[in-house]
C-alpha positions, -999 to +999 in steps of 0.1 A: -182-237-208-201-259-184-170-264-162-166-226-160-203-222-151-201-249-124-170-232-109-187-198-109-218-213-093-197-231-066-178-199-058-211-181-054-224-208-030-191-206-010-194-168-007-230-171+005-220-196+031-191-174+043-214-144+044-240-163+065-214-176+089-200-141+094-235-127+101-243-156+125-211-150+145-217-113+146-252-119+159-237-139+188-212-111+196-181-126+178-165-106+150-146-128+125-130-119+092-140-135+059-105-148+054-107-168+087-142-181+078-131-192+044-103-213+058-125-228+086-151-238+059-125-257+039-110-272+070-144-285+081-151-299+047-118-318+047-124-335+081-133-371+073-157-374+103-179-347+089-185-368+057-187-339+032-182-350-004-158-325-020-165-336-056-203-330-055-226-300-050-237-296-014-274-301-007-294-275+014-292-298+045-254-302+040-250-264+037-269-258+069-249-285+087-217-269+074-227-235+086-236-249+121-202-268+124-182-237+113-201-214+137-196-239+165-158-240+159-155-202+155-173-196+188-152-221+208-133-198+231-112-226+246-098-239+214-061-235+209-066-248+173-087-217+165-062-195+182-034-210+160-055-204+128-062-168+139-025-163+145-017-177+111-043-154+094-030-124+112+006-130+105+000-139+068-021-107+063+003-083+081+038-096+076+058-090+045+095-094+037+118-065+044+122-055+007+084-057+001+076-036+031+101-009+024+089-007-012+053-004-001+062+021+026+079+044+001+050+041-023+025+051+004+047+081+013+048+092-023+010+088-026+005+110+005+027+137-010+010+137-044-016+164-036+010+191-026+034+180-053+006+183-079-001+218-066+036+227-071+041+212-105+008+224-119+012+259-105+013+289-130+022+316-105+029+351-120+023+377-093+045+383-062+020+368-038+015+337-059+053+332-061+056+335-023+028+310-018+045+286-042+078+289-024+061+281+009+045+250-006+080+239-018+093+243+018+064+222+031+070+195+005+107+193+015+097+189+052+071+163+045+093+142+023+123+145+046+104+137+078+126+162+097+101+181+118+065+193+114+055+219+087+034+235+114+064+243+137+076+278+130+112+272+141+114+241+118+099+260+089+123+289+094+153+266+095+142+247+064+135+279+045+169+293+053+185+261+041+164+261+009+172+297+002+209+290+003+204+263-025+173+275-043+166+312-039+131+326-046+144+343-077+149+309-093+111+302-093+108+316-129+133+290-142+115+263-121+081+271-136+095+268-171+105+232-166+085+201-176+066+182-149+092+154-149+120+178-144+101+196-116+096+163-097+133+154-101+144+189-089+121+187-059+136+153-049+171+168-052+162+199-032+148+177-005+180+157-003+203+187-003+182+206+023+181+175+045+218+171+043+224+207+052+201+205+082+218+173+094+252+188+090+241+220+109+228+198+137+261+180+139+279+214+141+254+226+168+239+253+145+204+240+141+185+207+139+151+218+152+126+189+151+153+163+142+153+132+164+185+113+172+175+082+152+209+064+155+207+067+194+171+056+194+178+026+172+208+016+192+187+015+223+155+000+208+170-029+187+188-047+215+157-044+237+135-058+209+160-087+203+160-095+240+122-095+241+118-117+210+145-142+223+127-144+257+094-151+240+111-178+218+126-194+249+091-194+265+075-209+235+101-236+231+098-244+268+060-247+266+063-270+235+088-293+253+064-296+282+035-305+260+056-330+241+067-346+274+030-348+286+020-364+252+048-390+256+036-399+290-001-402+279+010-423+249+030-447+272+001-450+297-026-451+269-044-421+285-068-400+264-071-372+289-056-361+322-087-342+333-119-328+319-101-298+304-068-314+295-075-341+268-049-353+244-065-334+216-062-301+235-026-308+245-017-315+208-035-283+197-015-263+224+017-279+212+010-268+176+001-233+189+035-230+207+054-244+177+037-220+153+045-190+177+081-202+178+084-202+140+069-167+137+091-153+164+121-168+147+112-149+115+108-117+135+142-123+152+159-128+119+145-095+105+155-076+136+190-090+135+193-079+099+180-045+108+207-043+135+234-051+109+219-024+085+219+002+113+255-006+121+265-001+085+245+031+082+260+045+113+295+039+100+286+055+067+270+085+085+300+092+106+324+089+076+303+112+055+301+138+083+338+138+087+343+141+050+320+171+049+338+188+077+371+183+059+356+197+027+341+228+043+366+237+071+350+271+079+352+282+043+329+310+033+323+295-002+326+259-014+320+247-050+285+232-052+298+203-073+318+192-043+294+197-015+260+190-029+266+153-037+278+148-002+247+164+013+226+142-009+244+111+002+241+122+038+203+125+033+201+091+017+218+075+048+194+093+071+164+080+051+179+046+057+177+052+094+141+063+090+133+031+071+148+010+099+128+029+125+095+022+107+104-014+101+113-019+137+080-003+148+060-027+125+079-058+137+073-048+174+036-043+167+034-077+151+053-092+181+029-079+207-001-087+185+008-124+186+005-127+223-033-128+226-034-160+204-014-180+230-036-174+261-055-208+259-022-227+256-008-209+287-040-216+306-038-253+297-002-253+309-013-239+342-040-266+346-036-286+378-036-320+362-009-309+336+012-294+364+011-326+385+020-347+354+050-324+347+062-328+382+064-366+378+083-368+345+116-355+331+114-331+302+137-336+273+145-303+256+153-297+220+189-289+229+192-322+248+180-341+217+207-324+196+233-330+222+225-367+223+237-369+187+269-349+192+289-381+185+280-377+149+257-408+145+244-410+110+224-435+090+249-459+077+250-473+042+240-508+053+209-494+070+197-476+039+181-506+023+151-485+012+140-457-011+156-423-013+189-405-019+209-396+012+228-363+017+253-357+045+268-325+059+304-334+051+298-346+016+272-322+002+278-287-010+253-260+003+239-286+027+223-260+049+203-245+019+183-277+011+146-269+012+134-292+040+098-305+041+075-298+070+096-268+081+124-291+093+103-311+118+108-348+121+087-365+094+084-398+113+070-382+145+045-362+124+031-394+108+022-411+141-013-411+154-001-394+186+020-370+164+045-346+180+063-316+165+100-324+171+128-306+152+148-328+129+186-331+131+201-327+097+234-341+110+218-376+108+213-371+071+187-357+048+168-381+025+154-371-009+122-388-020+104-376-051+123-344-052+114-336-016+139-335+013+130-350+047+148-347+080+145-368+112+153-365+149+169-400+153+185-424+129+160-451+137+131-428+127+148-421+094+152-458+086+116-467+095+102-438+074+122-447+043+109-483+043+073-471+035+075-433+027+042-431+009+023-446+038+039-422+063+033-392+040-003-401+036-006-405+074+008-369+078-019-357+054-046-374+074-033-358+106-034-324+089-071-330+079-079-336+116-057-306+126-061-280+098-037-256+114-009-280+104-016-272+067-002-237+072+024-246+098+039-274+077+033-257+043+011-285+030-008-265+004+005-286-025-010-317-009-044-300-004-053-284-037-087-273-022-069-253+005-051-221-006-029-198+014-045-171+035-034-144+010-053-162-017-083-168+005-085-131+012-088-124-025-115-151-029-136-140+001-132-102-004-161-081-014-167-073-051-149-042-062-171-011-064-171+013-093-149+044-090-142+075-110-107+080-122-091+108-141-059+113-159-041+146-167-014+153-191+007+184-196-004+209-221+030+209-239+048+178-227+072+182-257+092+214-256+092+234-289+122+256-296+106+282-319+125+316-323+098+342-323+119+370-338+134+349-367+133+366-401+140+348-433+140+380-455+174+397-456+158+431-465+138+430-433+170+424-414+186+454-432+156+475-422+159+466-385+197+472-386+191+507-401+165+514-375+189+505-347+217+526-363+194+557-365+185+552-328+221+557-318+221+593-331+189+602-313+191+622-281+165+631-255+166+667-242+148+684-214+146+722-206+137+739-173+131+776-169+141+797-139+105+803-128+093+768-132+098+761-095+068+784-088+044+762-106+014+752-086-015+728-090-047+742-105-082+729-100-112+736-122-147+729-113-176+726-138-212+719-135-223+684-142-242+679-174-280+678-171-305+657-191-324+675-219-350+662-244-352+675-280-378+665-306-368+670-342-399+656-360-436+652-357-461+626-368-485+634-398-507+615-422-526+620-454-561+607-466-568+595-502-605+594-515-619+559-520-633+555-555-669+544-559-682+539-595-715+522-605-729+511-639-767+515-646-789+501-673-774+467-674-806+449-664-842+450-679-834+451-716-865+459-738-876+440-769-889+453-802-921+442-818-904+414-836-890+401-803-854+413-807-836+430-778-831+467-780-796+481-773-790+486-736-787+522-723-757+517-699-744+547-680-714+551-656-721+570-624-691+582-603-701+586-567-665+592-554-665+618-527-642+649-530-611+649-509-622+682-493-655+668-481 
């Protein structure tokens, strides 16, 4: 329980530090995200020279020093390291795999359609106007879901309405309303696909197609242009990396720490990392766009084949069985939705491509520095291709040279050799471990070594042999270089070696604001289970006999009408009467009667007399009636 409490307290302290850093940067005119600040905080704590103890609670002085260091780093406008971290945060928060993006895109579209779909499925229209309004809503939902034109364009609405009426006339609304909610949703999806297929076929035949863009032509033009742009940026990034590596080799040979005031070895290494990170991200985008090009090519072949099959099926016929043509229309719509997905995916990838460029400005400025340019003019630059060509002879690490740890795998003797998960994104592990480290791509043809279930590659056979003699020391050295350059943690995927540093996606969850309360509601159908109750069912056979006799008697009943010769002279008559007037009638009157109040008194009760012998004499009591007469 105490461990949980300490962890909660530590998370609260980190959130307060992140919040203070964000506010401090905002007060100085620099807006930063909490995800970026969270990573910078952990990167500053990991740096050995800052002397922060990770395993103990920070004191108030340490917290303030940590805030100052983080703010200083975040406000450094000339830092290529900060640019690389910002690039990594942006890419990790905005890029997803192809399948994940398409799934999320379809979910968002369905969410946006929910209001109008709910209005349709929950509708209980009965009058003519209500049924017409419901039909218009169905047309709008078909247009919104298909994406073929705007629901506000009259010509588009007319064409979609005509296509829908050929499949689902307005007279079918009664049957539609009697369906369950699930069946209604399924029928709306099918109607959208059929109407979309009809409109696409009409466009191909030159009989319609209002508001429908030629997506295959647009994609065939946009994809090659995007591929060319990405490849050009990859070549520029690789060229810049090769130049920075050449400058670092020269500075290492001459034991120089800086070429000029603005071109130190640290800045050159940061710019090299920036260019290599851009190269990796652009390669990911290039792979996705190439896959999109293959998908578009397959979709275009299917689209043309389906159109030809539809033309063969219809062939100017006035009537075609729906069982033959409707599935083809639905398949045609599904192919077109694939074109739409590729269009949206290409747009997102292009947006990410152009959003990465601002994070490389400092590296480009350093490459244009006068001292760097003079240094490049004096040296020869070895490119990545030249390094690979140097080993075209097939030089590998021989068995007699492998007197060290590790299991070796070679291209000719290993199945699925190109699918081995390489450490450090395929960069040479030996060059990464040097103090003046460089990001040089490894050459798997030399051989891949497995140490502790991890696979390493190298740029030269000599580097592989040296690394395998003391692999633990080299691996620790790579971790130390990553502490000094925290952008390497994300670039080389070193999260497993730094348990205190999570990926940017996890940092976004930690640093996000607490969830606010919200009201939610759920709604179920009144009768989600259909009951088949026959209202006119009778169990009594005598009642059935009575109904049968009644129907039999009705067969002998006739309705007759008679018209006289003079009935055509009838005319309308009008009668006028006076309106009734208000009258008051009184049928009784108020009356009352008086009853006399009796008043009776007794006399002689007091003052009894005594006889001579002292005895009381009898009382002479009399009753006197003083009641007044009723007439008085």
